[in-house]
PQR file of N, CA, C, O and H, with PARSE charges and radii, in Angstrom:
ATOM      1  N   MET A   1      -3.602 -29.918  -6.723 -0.4000 1.5000
ATOM      2  CA  MET A   1      -3.271 -28.834  -5.816 -0.0000 2.0000
ATOM      3  C   MET A   1      -1.919 -28.294  -6.224  0.5500 1.7000
ATOM      4  O   MET A   1      -0.989 -29.063  -6.467 -0.5500 1.4000
ATOM      5  N   GLY A   2      -1.798 -26.968  -6.302 -0.4000 1.5000
ATOM      6  CA  GLY A   2      -0.560 -26.334  -6.680 -0.0000 2.0000
ATOM      7  C   GLY A   2       0.391 -26.210  -5.511  0.5500 1.7000
ATOM      8  O   GLY A   2      -0.019 -26.169  -4.351 -0.5500 1.4000
ATOM      9  H   GLY A   2      -2.553 -26.344  -6.105  0.4000 1.0000
ATOM     10  N   VAL A   3       1.667 -26.152  -5.842 -0.4000 1.5000
ATOM     11  CA  VAL A   3       2.710 -25.955  -4.846 -0.0000 2.0000
ATOM     12  C   VAL A   3       3.395 -24.646  -5.157  0.5500 1.7000
ATOM     13  O   VAL A   3       3.763 -24.384  -6.302 -0.5500 1.4000
ATOM     14  H   VAL A   3       1.999 -26.186  -6.784  0.4000 1.0000
ATOM     15  N   ILE A   4       3.567 -23.817  -4.130 -0.4000 1.5000
ATOM     16  CA  ILE A   4       4.200 -22.510  -4.292 -0.0000 2.0000
ATOM     17  C   ILE A   4       5.419 -22.459  -3.391  0.5500 1.7000
ATOM     18  O   ILE A   4       5.367 -22.873  -2.233 -0.5500 1.4000
ATOM     19  H   ILE A   4       3.268 -24.030  -3.200  0.4000 1.0000
ATOM     20  N   SER A   5       6.502 -21.955  -3.927 -0.4000 1.5000
ATOM     21  CA  SER A   5       7.701 -21.769  -3.134 -0.0000 2.0000
ATOM     22  C   SER A   5       7.747 -20.320  -2.670  0.5500 1.7000
ATOM     23  O   SER A   5       7.585 -19.400  -3.471 -0.5500 1.4000
ATOM     24  H   SER A   5       6.543 -21.618  -4.868  0.4000 1.0000
ATOM     25  N   ILE A   6       7.968 -20.120  -1.378 -0.4000 1.5000
ATOM     26  CA  ILE A   6       8.015 -18.770  -0.814 -0.0000 2.0000
ATOM     27  C   ILE A   6       9.383 -18.564  -0.173  0.5500 1.7000
ATOM     28  O   ILE A   6       9.845 -19.396   0.608 -0.5500 1.4000
ATOM     29  H   ILE A   6       8.100 -20.868  -0.727  0.4000 1.0000
ATOM     30  N   ARG A   7      10.019 -17.457  -0.508 -0.4000 1.5000
ATOM     31  CA  ARG A   7      11.300 -17.115   0.110 -0.0000 2.0000
ATOM     32  C   ARG A   7      11.062 -16.146   1.253  0.5500 1.7000
ATOM     33  O   ARG A   7      10.406 -15.118   1.088 -0.5500 1.4000
ATOM     34  H   ARG A   7       9.644 -16.781  -1.142  0.4000 1.0000
ATOM     35  N   PHE A   8      11.603 -16.486   2.415 -0.4000 1.5000
ATOM     36  CA  PHE A   8      11.516 -15.635   3.587 -0.0000 2.0000
ATOM     37  C   PHE A   8      12.889 -15.142   3.963  0.5500 1.7000
ATOM     38  O   PHE A   8      13.873 -15.868   3.823 -0.5500 1.4000
ATOM     39  H   PHE A   8      12.136 -17.322   2.549  0.4000 1.0000
ATOM     40  N   ASN A   9      12.969 -13.921   4.437 -0.4000 1.5000
ATOM     41  CA  ASN A   9      14.235 -13.472   5.016 -0.0000 2.0000
ATOM     42  C   ASN A   9      14.298 -14.016   6.447  0.5500 1.7000
ATOM     43  O   ASN A   9      13.347 -14.649   6.905 -0.5500 1.4000
ATOM     44  H   ASN A   9      12.170 -13.331   4.551  0.4000 1.0000
ATOM     45  N   ASN A  10      15.386 -13.782   7.144 -0.4000 1.5000
ATOM     46  CA  ASN A  10      15.556 -14.364   8.488 -0.0000 2.0000
ATOM     47  C   ASN A  10      14.474 -13.910   9.467  0.5500 1.7000
ATOM     48  O   ASN A  10      13.952 -14.713  10.241 -0.5500 1.4000
ATOM     49  H   ASN A  10      16.159 -13.268   6.772  0.4000 1.0000
ATOM     50  N   ASP A  11      14.140 -12.617   9.427 -0.4000 1.5000
ATOM     51  CA  ASP A  11      13.120 -12.105  10.348 -0.0000 2.0000
ATOM     52  C   ASP A  11      11.754 -12.730  10.064  0.5500 1.7000
ATOM     53  O   ASP A  11      11.036 -13.108  10.989 -0.5500 1.4000
ATOM     54  H   ASP A  11      14.564 -11.965   8.798  0.4000 1.0000
ATOM     55  N   GLU A  12      11.403 -12.837   8.795 -0.4000 1.5000
ATOM     56  CA  GLU A  12      10.121 -13.437   8.433 -0.0000 2.0000
ATOM     57  C   GLU A  12      10.056 -14.899   8.852  0.5500 1.7000
ATOM     58  O   GLU A  12       9.019 -15.368   9.321 -0.5500 1.4000
ATOM     59  H   GLU A  12      11.987 -12.530   8.044  0.4000 1.0000
ATOM     60  N   GLU A  13      11.155 -15.617   8.686 -0.4000 1.5000
ATOM     61  CA  GLU A  13      11.215 -17.028   9.087 -0.0000 2.0000
ATOM     62  C   GLU A  13      11.044 -17.165  10.600  0.5500 1.7000
ATOM     63  O   GLU A  13      10.360 -18.078  11.064 -0.5500 1.4000
ATOM     64  H   GLU A  13      11.998 -15.236   8.305  0.4000 1.0000
ATOM     65  N   LYS A  14      11.657 -16.270  11.369 -0.4000 1.5000
ATOM     66  CA  LYS A  14      11.507 -16.295  12.826 -0.0000 2.0000
ATOM     67  C   LYS A  14      10.069 -16.032  13.228  0.5500 1.7000
ATOM     68  O   LYS A  14       9.535 -16.695  14.117 -0.5500 1.4000
ATOM     69  H   LYS A  14      12.212 -15.529  10.992  0.4000 1.0000
ATOM     70  N   ILE A  15       9.441 -15.061  12.569 -0.4000 1.5000
ATOM     71  CA  ILE A  15       8.024 -14.752  12.860 -0.0000 2.0000
ATOM     72  C   ILE A  15       7.154 -15.953  12.567  0.5500 1.7000
ATOM     73  O   ILE A  15       6.302 -16.316  13.378 -0.5500 1.4000
ATOM     74  H   ILE A  15       9.875 -14.523  11.847  0.4000 1.0000
ATOM     75  N   LEU A  16       7.358 -16.572  11.421 -0.4000 1.5000
ATOM     76  CA  LEU A  16       6.557 -17.723  11.041 -0.0000 2.0000
ATOM     77  C   LEU A  16       6.753 -18.869  12.024  0.5500 1.7000
ATOM     78  O   LEU A  16       5.790 -19.554  12.368 -0.5500 1.4000
ATOM     79  H   LEU A  16       8.050 -16.277  10.763  0.4000 1.0000
ATOM     80  N   LYS A  17       7.972 -19.088  12.477 -0.4000 1.5000
ATOM     81  CA  LYS A  17       8.239 -20.148  13.451 -0.0000 2.0000
ATOM     82  C   LYS A  17       7.544 -19.837  14.773  0.5500 1.7000
ATOM     83  O   LYS A  17       6.930 -20.722  15.370 -0.5500 1.4000
ATOM     84  H   LYS A  17       8.754 -18.531  12.198  0.4000 1.0000
ATOM     85  N   LYS A  18       7.632 -18.594  15.236 -0.4000 1.5000
ATOM     86  CA  LYS A  18       6.979 -18.231  16.495 -0.0000 2.0000
ATOM     87  C   LYS A  18       5.463 -18.405  16.404  0.5500 1.7000
ATOM     88  O   LYS A  18       4.836 -18.903  17.338 -0.5500 1.4000
ATOM     89  H   LYS A  18       8.131 -17.876  14.751  0.4000 1.0000
ATOM     90  N   LEU A  19       4.883 -17.996  15.287 -0.4000 1.5000
ATOM     91  CA  LEU A  19       3.442 -18.179  15.106 -0.0000 2.0000
ATOM     92  C   LEU A  19       3.067 -19.663  15.037  0.5500 1.7000
ATOM     93  O   LEU A  19       2.052 -20.086  15.591 -0.5500 1.4000
ATOM     94  H   LEU A  19       5.393 -17.592  14.528  0.4000 1.0000
ATOM     95  N   SER A  20       3.892 -20.433  14.357 -0.4000 1.5000
ATOM     96  CA  SER A  20       3.654 -21.860  14.262 -0.0000 2.0000
ATOM     97  C   SER A  20       3.680 -22.520  15.639  0.5500 1.7000
ATOM     98  O   SER A  20       2.826 -23.349  15.951 -0.5500 1.4000
ATOM     99  H   SER A  20       4.716 -20.089  13.907  0.4000 1.0000
ATOM    100  N   ASP A  21       4.648 -22.155  16.446 -0.4000 1.5000
ATOM    101  CA  ASP A  21       4.745 -22.687  17.807 -0.0000 2.0000
ATOM    102  C   ASP A  21       3.564 -22.219  18.660  0.5500 1.7000
ATOM    103  O   ASP A  21       2.967 -23.008  19.391 -0.5500 1.4000
ATOM    104  H   ASP A  21       5.342 -21.481  16.192  0.4000 1.0000
ATOM    105  N   TYR A  22       3.238 -20.944  18.561 -0.4000 1.5000
ATOM    106  CA  TYR A  22       2.177 -20.378  19.371 -0.0000 2.0000
ATOM    107  C   TYR A  22       0.825 -20.998  19.074  0.5500 1.7000
ATOM    108  O   TYR A  22       0.087 -21.354  19.992 -0.5500 1.4000
ATOM    109  H   TYR A  22       3.723 -20.303  17.967  0.4000 1.0000
ATOM    110  N   PHE A  23       0.489 -21.132  17.768 -0.4000 1.5000
ATOM    111  CA  PHE A  23      -0.819 -21.635  17.378 -0.0000 2.0000
ATOM    112  C   PHE A  23      -0.844 -23.163  17.197  0.5500 1.7000
ATOM    113  O   PHE A  23      -1.891 -23.746  16.915 -0.5500 1.4000
ATOM    114  H   PHE A  23       1.088 -20.842  17.022  0.4000 1.0000
ATOM    115  N   HIS A  24       0.313 -23.793  17.360 -0.4000 1.5000
ATOM    116  CA  HIS A  24       0.418 -25.249  17.179 -0.0000 2.0000
ATOM    117  C   HIS A  24      -0.115 -25.663  15.811  0.5500 1.7000
ATOM    118  O   HIS A  24      -0.871 -26.625  15.682 -0.5500 1.4000
ATOM    119  H   HIS A  24       1.164 -23.320  17.589  0.4000 1.0000
ATOM    120  N   GLU A  25       0.297 -24.916  14.802 -0.4000 1.5000
ATOM    121  CA  GLU A  25      -0.085 -25.156  13.413 -0.0000 2.0000
ATOM    122  C   GLU A  25       1.170 -25.269  12.572  0.5500 1.7000
ATOM    123  O   GLU A  25       2.191 -24.660  12.892 -0.5500 1.4000
ATOM    124  H   GLU A  25       0.912 -24.134  14.906  0.4000 1.0000
ATOM    125  N   ASP A  26       1.101 -26.049  11.491 -0.4000 1.5000
ATOM    126  CA  ASP A  26       2.252 -26.051  10.616 -0.0000 2.0000
ATOM    127  C   ASP A  26       2.280 -24.770   9.796  0.5500 1.7000
ATOM    128  O   ASP A  26       1.280 -24.063   9.677 -0.5500 1.4000
ATOM    129  H   ASP A  26       0.271 -26.543  11.232  0.4000 1.0000
ATOM    130  N   LYS A  27       3.439 -24.495   9.241 -0.4000 1.5000
ATOM    131  CA  LYS A  27       3.643 -23.227   8.548 -0.0000 2.0000
ATOM    132  C   LYS A  27       2.686 -23.071   7.362  0.5500 1.7000
ATOM    133  O   LYS A  27       2.169 -21.981   7.114 -0.5500 1.4000
ATOM    134  H   LYS A  27       4.251 -25.069   9.339  0.4000 1.0000
ATOM    135  N   SER A  28       2.462 -24.134   6.654 -0.4000 1.5000
ATOM    136  CA  SER A  28       1.566 -24.085   5.487 -0.0000 2.0000
ATOM    137  C   SER A  28       0.149 -23.698   5.915  0.5500 1.7000
ATOM    138  O   SER A  28      -0.495 -22.883   5.256 -0.5500 1.4000
ATOM    139  H   SER A  28       2.882 -25.019   6.855  0.4000 1.0000
ATOM    140  N   ALA A  29      -0.335 -24.274   7.010 -0.4000 1.5000
ATOM    141  CA  ALA A  29      -1.692 -23.961   7.487 -0.0000 2.0000
ATOM    142  C   ALA A  29      -1.785 -22.501   7.909  0.5500 1.7000
ATOM    143  O   ALA A  29      -2.813 -21.862   7.683 -0.5500 1.4000
ATOM    144  H   ALA A  29       0.189 -24.936   7.546  0.4000 1.0000
ATOM    145  N   LEU A  30      -0.734 -21.965   8.515 -0.4000 1.5000
ATOM    146  CA  LEU A  30      -0.753 -20.564   8.920 -0.0000 2.0000
ATOM    147  C   LEU A  30      -0.804 -19.634   7.716  0.5500 1.7000
ATOM    148  O   LEU A  30      -1.523 -18.636   7.730 -0.5500 1.4000
ATOM    149  H   LEU A  30       0.100 -22.484   8.699  0.4000 1.0000
ATOM    150  N   ILE A  31      -0.056 -19.951   6.695 -0.4000 1.5000
ATOM    151  CA  ILE A  31      -0.045 -19.128   5.489 -0.0000 2.0000
ATOM    152  C   ILE A  31      -1.418 -19.176   4.821  0.5500 1.7000
ATOM    153  O   ILE A  31      -1.927 -18.143   4.386 -0.5500 1.4000
ATOM    154  H   ILE A  31       0.528 -20.762   6.683  0.4000 1.0000
ATOM    155  N   LYS A  32      -2.021 -20.357   4.735 -0.4000 1.5000
ATOM    156  CA  LYS A  32      -3.351 -20.489   4.149 -0.0000 2.0000
ATOM    157  C   LYS A  32      -4.378 -19.684   4.947  0.5500 1.7000
ATOM    158  O   LYS A  32      -5.212 -18.990   4.367 -0.5500 1.4000
ATOM    159  H   LYS A  32      -1.608 -21.197   5.088  0.4000 1.0000
ATOM    160  N   LYS A  33      -4.314 -19.778   6.289 -0.4000 1.5000
ATOM    161  CA  LYS A  33      -5.249 -19.039   7.141 -0.0000 2.0000
ATOM    162  C   LYS A  33      -5.071 -17.533   6.937  0.5500 1.7000
ATOM    163  O   LYS A  33      -6.049 -16.787   6.886 -0.5500 1.4000
ATOM    164  H   LYS A  33      -3.636 -20.342   6.761  0.4000 1.0000
ATOM    165  N   SER A  34      -3.835 -17.098   6.822 -0.4000 1.5000
ATOM    166  CA  SER A  34      -3.557 -15.672   6.590 -0.0000 2.0000
ATOM    167  C   SER A  34      -4.171 -15.203   5.281  0.5500 1.7000
ATOM    168  O   SER A  34      -4.724 -14.105   5.213 -0.5500 1.4000
ATOM    169  H   SER A  34      -3.040 -17.704   6.864  0.4000 1.0000
ATOM    170  N   LEU A  35      -4.080 -16.014   4.254 -0.4000 1.5000
ATOM    171  CA  LEU A  35      -4.673 -15.654   2.951 -0.0000 2.0000
ATOM    172  C   LEU A  35      -6.189 -15.518   3.079  0.5500 1.7000
ATOM    173  O   LEU A  35      -6.781 -14.574   2.556 -0.5500 1.4000
ATOM    174  H   LEU A  35      -3.631 -16.906   4.309  0.4000 1.0000
ATOM    175  N   VAL A  36      -6.806 -16.461   3.773 -0.4000 1.5000
ATOM    176  CA  VAL A  36      -8.263 -16.397   3.944 -0.0000 2.0000
ATOM    177  C   VAL A  36      -8.643 -15.151   4.743  0.5500 1.7000
ATOM    178  O   VAL A  36      -9.596 -14.453   4.396 -0.5500 1.4000
ATOM    179  H   VAL A  36      -6.325 -17.228   4.198  0.4000 1.0000
ATOM    180  N   ASP A  37      -7.892 -14.872   5.821 -0.4000 1.5000
ATOM    181  CA  ASP A  37      -8.180 -13.683   6.634 -0.0000 2.0000
ATOM    182  C   ASP A  37      -8.048 -12.405   5.803  0.5500 1.7000
ATOM    183  O   ASP A  37      -8.894 -11.516   5.900 -0.5500 1.4000
ATOM    184  H   ASP A  37      -7.118 -15.439   6.104  0.4000 1.0000
ATOM    185  N   LEU A  38      -7.009 -12.308   5.000 -0.4000 1.5000
ATOM    186  CA  LEU A  38      -6.832 -11.114   4.162 -0.0000 2.0000
ATOM    187  C   LEU A  38      -7.961 -10.982   3.152  0.5500 1.7000
ATOM    188  O   LEU A  38      -8.456  -9.882   2.908 -0.5500 1.4000
ATOM    189  H   LEU A  38      -6.322 -13.030   4.921  0.4000 1.0000
ATOM    190  N   TYR A  39      -8.370 -12.098   2.565 -0.4000 1.5000
ATOM    191  CA  TYR A  39      -9.463 -12.067   1.587 -0.0000 2.0000
ATOM    192  C   TYR A  39     -10.769 -11.629   2.265  0.5500 1.7000
ATOM    193  O   TYR A  39     -11.529 -10.844   1.699 -0.5500 1.4000
ATOM    194  H   TYR A  39      -7.968 -12.993   2.762  0.4000 1.0000
ATOM    195  N   GLU A  40     -11.025 -12.135   3.473 -0.4000 1.5000
ATOM    196  CA  GLU A  40     -12.219 -11.704   4.209 -0.0000 2.0000
ATOM    197  C   GLU A  40     -12.183 -10.212   4.490  0.5500 1.7000
ATOM    198  O   GLU A  40     -13.213  -9.542   4.414 -0.5500 1.4000
ATOM    199  H   GLU A  40     -10.407 -12.772   3.933  0.4000 1.0000
ATOM    200  N   ASN A  41     -11.006  -9.684   4.813 -0.4000 1.5000
ATOM    201  CA  ASN A  41     -10.866  -8.237   5.040 -0.0000 2.0000
ATOM    202  C   ASN A  41     -11.221  -7.445   3.799  0.5500 1.7000
ATOM    203  O   ASN A  41     -11.895  -6.419   3.890 -0.5500 1.4000
ATOM    204  H   ASN A  41     -10.170 -10.229   4.874  0.4000 1.0000
ATOM    205  N   VAL A  42     -10.778  -7.907   2.642 -0.4000 1.5000
ATOM    206  CA  VAL A  42     -11.086  -7.229   1.383 -0.0000 2.0000
ATOM    207  C   VAL A  42     -12.593  -7.249   1.146  0.5500 1.7000
ATOM    208  O   VAL A  42     -13.176  -6.228   0.780 -0.5500 1.4000
ATOM    209  H   VAL A  42     -10.230  -8.740   2.569  0.4000 1.0000
ATOM    210  N   LEU A  43     -13.226  -8.401   1.350 -0.4000 1.5000
ATOM    211  CA  LEU A  43     -14.684  -8.484   1.164 -0.0000 2.0000
ATOM    212  C   LEU A  43     -15.413  -7.555   2.133  0.5500 1.7000
ATOM    213  O   LEU A  43     -16.365  -6.875   1.750 -0.5500 1.4000
ATOM    214  H   LEU A  43     -12.752  -9.230   1.647  0.4000 1.0000
ATOM    215  N   ASP A  44     -14.964  -7.529   3.389 -0.4000 1.5000
ATOM    216  CA  ASP A  44     -15.590  -6.643   4.372 -0.0000 2.0000
ATOM    217  C   ASP A  44     -15.442  -5.177   3.978  0.5500 1.7000
ATOM    218  O   ASP A  44     -16.402  -4.412   4.066 -0.5500 1.4000
ATOM    219  H   ASP A  44     -14.191  -8.082   3.700  0.4000 1.0000
ATOM    220  N   LEU A  45     -14.251  -4.781   3.547 -0.4000 1.5000
ATOM    221  CA  LEU A  45     -14.033  -3.395   3.143 -0.0000 2.0000
ATOM    222  C   LEU A  45     -14.889  -3.019   1.945  0.5500 1.7000
ATOM    223  O   LEU A  45     -15.410  -1.905   1.881 -0.5500 1.4000
ATOM    224  H   LEU A  45     -13.471  -5.402   3.476  0.4000 1.0000
ATOM    225  N   ASN A  46     -15.039  -3.928   1.002 -0.4000 1.5000
ATOM    226  CA  ASN A  46     -15.906  -3.669  -0.151 -0.0000 2.0000
ATOM    227  C   ASN A  46     -17.353  -3.488   0.273  0.5500 1.7000
ATOM    228  O   ASN A  46     -18.056  -2.619  -0.241 -0.5500 1.4000
ATOM    229  H   ASN A  46     -14.616  -4.832   1.054  0.4000 1.0000
ATOM    230  N   THR A  47     -17.795  -4.318   1.217 -0.4000 1.5000
ATOM    231  CA  THR A  47     -19.168  -4.210   1.719 -0.0000 2.0000
ATOM    232  C   THR A  47     -19.371  -2.869   2.427  0.5500 1.7000
ATOM    233  O   THR A  47     -20.391  -2.208   2.232 -0.5500 1.4000
ATOM    234  H   THR A  47     -17.223  -5.024   1.634  0.4000 1.0000
ATOM    235  N   ILE A  48     -18.404  -2.474   3.245 -0.4000 1.5000
ATOM    236  CA  ILE A  48     -18.486  -1.197   3.947 -0.0000 2.0000
ATOM    237  C   ILE A  48     -18.520  -0.027   2.963  0.5500 1.7000
ATOM    238  O   ILE A  48     -19.300   0.911   3.129 -0.5500 1.4000
ATOM    239  H   ILE A  48     -17.575  -3.011   3.404  0.4000 1.0000
ATOM    240  N   THR A  49     -17.678  -0.090   1.954 -0.4000 1.5000
ATOM    241  CA  THR A  49     -17.621   0.977   0.942 -0.0000 2.0000
ATOM    242  C   THR A  49     -18.960   1.114   0.221  0.5500 1.7000
ATOM    243  O   THR A  49     -19.459   2.223   0.033 -0.5500 1.4000
ATOM    244  H   THR A  49     -17.045  -0.852   1.820  0.4000 1.0000
ATOM    245  N   ARG A  50     -19.541  -0.025  -0.184 -0.4000 1.5000
ATOM    246  CA  ARG A  50     -20.829   0.011  -0.869 -0.0000 2.0000
ATOM    247  C   ARG A  50     -21.916   0.583   0.045  0.5500 1.7000
ATOM    248  O   ARG A  50     -22.750   1.375  -0.394 -0.5500 1.4000
ATOM    249  H   ARG A  50     -19.135  -0.927  -0.031  0.4000 1.0000
ATOM    250  N   TYR A  51     -21.899   0.178   1.316 -0.4000 1.5000
ATOM    251  CA  TYR A  51     -22.868   0.693   2.279 -0.0000 2.0000
ATOM    252  C   TYR A  51     -22.730   2.202   2.436  0.5500 1.7000
ATOM    253  O   TYR A  51     -23.724   2.926   2.408 -0.5500 1.4000
ATOM    254  H   TYR A  51     -21.221  -0.465   1.672  0.4000 1.0000
ATOM    255  N   GLU A  52     -21.499   2.675   2.602 -0.4000 1.5000
ATOM    256  CA  GLU A  52     -21.281   4.110   2.790 -0.0000 2.0000
ATOM    257  C   GLU A  52     -21.713   4.891   1.563  0.5500 1.7000
ATOM    258  O   GLU A  52     -22.272   5.980   1.697 -0.5500 1.4000
ATOM    259  H   GLU A  52     -20.691   2.086   2.626  0.4000 1.0000
ATOM    260  N   GLU A  53     -21.469   4.367   0.378 -0.4000 1.5000
ATOM    261  CA  GLU A  53     -21.896   5.050  -0.850 -0.0000 2.0000
ATOM    262  C   GLU A  53     -23.412   5.139  -0.921  0.5500 1.7000
ATOM    263  O   GLU A  53     -23.956   6.179  -1.294 -0.5500 1.4000
ATOM    264  H   GLU A  53     -21.015   3.483   0.269  0.4000 1.0000
ATOM    265  N   ARG A  54     -24.100   4.054  -0.567 -0.4000 1.5000
ATOM    266  CA  ARG A  54     -25.571   4.081  -0.573 -0.0000 2.0000
ATOM    267  C   ARG A  54     -26.108   5.076   0.434  0.5500 1.7000
ATOM    268  O   ARG A  54     -27.050   5.813   0.143 -0.5500 1.4000
ATOM    269  H   ARG A  54     -23.658   3.210  -0.264  0.4000 1.0000
ATOM    270  N   GLU A  55     -25.518   5.100   1.612 -0.4000 1.5000
ATOM    271  CA  GLU A  55     -25.989   5.998   2.657 -0.0000 2.0000
ATOM    272  C   GLU A  55     -25.696   7.461   2.324  0.5500 1.7000
ATOM    273  O   GLU A  55     -26.493   8.340   2.648 -0.5500 1.4000
ATOM    274  H   GLU A  55     -24.753   4.501   1.849  0.4000 1.0000
ATOM    275  N   LYS A  56     -24.580   7.721   1.691 -0.4000 1.5000
ATOM    276  CA  LYS A  56     -24.255   9.110   1.311 -0.0000 2.0000
ATOM    277  C   LYS A  56     -25.300   9.631   0.312  0.5500 1.7000
ATOM    278  O   LYS A  56     -25.662  10.807   0.345 -0.5500 1.4000
ATOM    279  H   LYS A  56     -23.932   7.007   1.428  0.4000 1.0000
ATOM    280  N   LYS A  57     -25.766   8.774  -0.549 -0.4000 1.5000
ATOM    281  CA  LYS A  57     -26.777   9.201  -1.524 -0.0000 2.0000
ATOM    282  C   LYS A  57     -28.081   9.588  -0.834  0.5500 1.7000
ATOM    283  O   LYS A  57     -28.804  10.459  -1.318 -0.5500 1.4000
ATOM    284  H   LYS A  57     -25.472   7.819  -0.576  0.4000 1.0000
ATOM    285  N   LYS A  58     -28.385   8.948   0.289 -0.4000 1.5000
ATOM    286  CA  LYS A  58     -29.601   9.262   1.041 -0.0000 2.0000
ATOM    287  C   LYS A  58     -29.468  10.578   1.795  0.5500 1.7000
ATOM    288  O   LYS A  58     -30.471  11.197   2.148 -0.5500 1.4000
ATOM    289  H   LYS A  58     -27.798   8.241   0.682  0.4000 1.0000
ATOM    290  N   LYS A  59     -28.245  11.003   2.040 -0.4000 1.5000
ATOM    291  CA  LYS A  59     -27.937  12.267   2.725 -0.0000 2.0000
ATOM    292  C   LYS A  59     -28.536  12.339   4.136  0.5500 1.7000
ATOM    293  O   LYS A  59     -28.815  13.428   4.638 -0.5500 1.4000
ATOM    294  H   LYS A  59     -27.430  10.500   1.753  0.4000 1.0000
ATOM    295  N   LYS A  60     -28.728  11.204   4.760 -0.4000 1.5000
ATOM    296  CA  LYS A  60     -29.257  11.177   6.112 -0.0000 2.0000
ATOM    297  C   LYS A  60     -28.182  10.768   7.121  0.5500 1.7000
ATOM    298  O   LYS A  60     -28.404  10.843   8.329 -0.5500 1.4000
ATOM    299  H   LYS A  60     -28.501  10.320   4.353  0.4000 1.0000
ATOM    300  N   VAL A  61     -27.037  10.343   6.637 -0.4000 1.5000
ATOM    301  CA  VAL A  61     -25.995   9.818   7.515 -0.0000 2.0000
ATOM    302  C   VAL A  61     -24.741  10.623   7.340  0.5500 1.7000
ATOM    303  O   VAL A  61     -24.409  11.046   6.233 -0.5500 1.4000
ATOM    304  H   VAL A  61     -26.856  10.282   5.656  0.4000 1.0000
ATOM    305  N   TYR A  62     -24.032  10.840   8.451 -0.4000 1.5000
ATOM    306  CA  TYR A  62     -22.767  11.555   8.431 -0.0000 2.0000
ATOM    307  C   TYR A  62     -21.665  10.587   8.882  0.5500 1.7000
ATOM    308  O   TYR A  62     -21.773   9.965   9.938 -0.5500 1.4000
ATOM    309  H   TYR A  62     -24.302  10.496   9.351  0.4000 1.0000
ATOM    310  N   PHE A  63     -20.617  10.470   8.081 -0.4000 1.5000
ATOM    311  CA  PHE A  63     -19.514   9.575   8.403 -0.0000 2.0000
ATOM    312  C   PHE A  63     -18.315  10.401   8.871  0.5500 1.7000
ATOM    313  O   PHE A  63     -18.019  11.458   8.313 -0.5500 1.4000
ATOM    314  H   PHE A  63     -20.529  10.976   7.223  0.4000 1.0000
ATOM    315  N   THR A  64     -17.639   9.908   9.893 -0.4000 1.5000
ATOM    316  CA  THR A  64     -16.470  10.563  10.438 -0.0000 2.0000
ATOM    317  C   THR A  64     -15.267   9.651  10.292  0.5500 1.7000
ATOM    318  O   THR A  64     -15.351   8.460  10.590 -0.5500 1.4000
ATOM    319  H   THR A  64     -17.879   9.049  10.345  0.4000 1.0000
ATOM    320  N   THR A  65     -14.162  10.193   9.841 -0.4000 1.5000
ATOM    321  CA  THR A  65     -12.964   9.387   9.723 -0.0000 2.0000
ATOM    322  C   THR A  65     -12.280   9.248  11.068  0.5500 1.7000
ATOM    323  O   THR A  65     -12.538  10.029  11.984 -0.5500 1.4000
ATOM    324  H   THR A  65     -14.094  11.160   9.599  0.4000 1.0000
ATOM    325  N   ALA A  66     -11.420   8.270  11.190 -0.4000 1.5000
ATOM    326  CA  ALA A  66     -10.674   8.086  12.425 -0.0000 2.0000
ATOM    327  C   ALA A  66      -9.792   9.290  12.707  0.5500 1.7000
ATOM    328  O   ALA A  66      -9.609   9.677  13.861 -0.5500 1.4000
ATOM    329  H   ALA A  66     -11.211   7.635  10.446  0.4000 1.0000
ATOM    330  N   GLU A  67      -9.252   9.877  11.659 -0.4000 1.5000
ATOM    331  CA  GLU A  67      -8.406  11.072  11.820 -0.0000 2.0000
ATOM    332  C   GLU A  67      -9.182  12.224  12.427  0.5500 1.7000
ATOM    333  O   GLU A  67      -8.674  12.941  13.289 -0.5500 1.4000
ATOM    334  H   GLU A  67      -9.402   9.563  10.722  0.4000 1.0000
ATOM    335  N   ASP A  68     -10.438  12.403  11.967 -0.4000 1.5000
ATOM    336  CA  ASP A  68     -11.271  13.472  12.522 -0.0000 2.0000
ATOM    337  C   ASP A  68     -11.599  13.233  13.980  0.5500 1.7000
ATOM    338  O   ASP A  68     -11.644  14.174  14.773 -0.5500 1.4000
ATOM    339  H   ASP A  68     -10.850  11.821  11.266  0.4000 1.0000
ATOM    340  N   ILE A  69     -11.828  11.977  14.341 -0.4000 1.5000
ATOM    341  CA  ILE A  69     -12.116  11.655  15.740 -0.0000 2.0000
ATOM    342  C   ILE A  69     -10.898  11.970  16.615  0.5500 1.7000
ATOM    343  O   ILE A  69     -11.029  12.545  17.696 -0.5500 1.4000
ATOM    344  H   ILE A  69     -11.791  11.212  13.698  0.4000 1.0000
ATOM    345  N   LEU A  70      -9.728  11.588  16.136 -0.4000 1.5000
ATOM    346  CA  LEU A  70      -8.515  11.835  16.906 -0.0000 2.0000
ATOM    347  C   LEU A  70      -8.179  13.307  17.044  0.5500 1.7000
ATOM    348  O   LEU A  70      -7.572  13.715  18.034 -0.5500 1.4000
ATOM    349  H   LEU A  70      -9.622  11.121  15.258  0.4000 1.0000
ATOM    350  N   LYS A  71      -8.570  14.113  16.054 -0.4000 1.5000
ATOM    351  CA  LYS A  71      -8.347  15.564  16.135 -0.0000 2.0000
ATOM    352  C   LYS A  71      -9.163  16.203  17.250  0.5500 1.7000
ATOM    353  O   LYS A  71      -8.718  17.143  17.908 -0.5500 1.4000
ATOM    354  H   LYS A  71      -9.063  13.782  15.250  0.4000 1.0000
ATOM    355  N   ASN A  72     -10.369  15.674  17.449 -0.4000 1.5000
ATOM    356  CA  ASN A  72     -11.265  16.235  18.469 -0.0000 2.0000
ATOM    357  C   ASN A  72     -10.901  15.648  19.790  0.5500 1.7000
ATOM    358  O   ASN A  72     -11.521  15.974  20.802 -0.5500 1.4000
ATOM    359  H   ASN A  72     -10.731  14.910  16.914  0.4000 1.0000
TER
END
């Protein structure tokens, strides 16, 4: 297992401590969980992008951006 050294500024260290206290997790576990969550987000976004591309080719579906919804 590899070991990585991470430098935090004061604000980042305070955030990590608050999260550690709140979730009753050690700092290392929180960082690992954050990495997994970010990776899952990337996979989800890729899946959504592929779905939207397939549906656009069918020309039966209309997609609206969040910006367009907020304009209306």
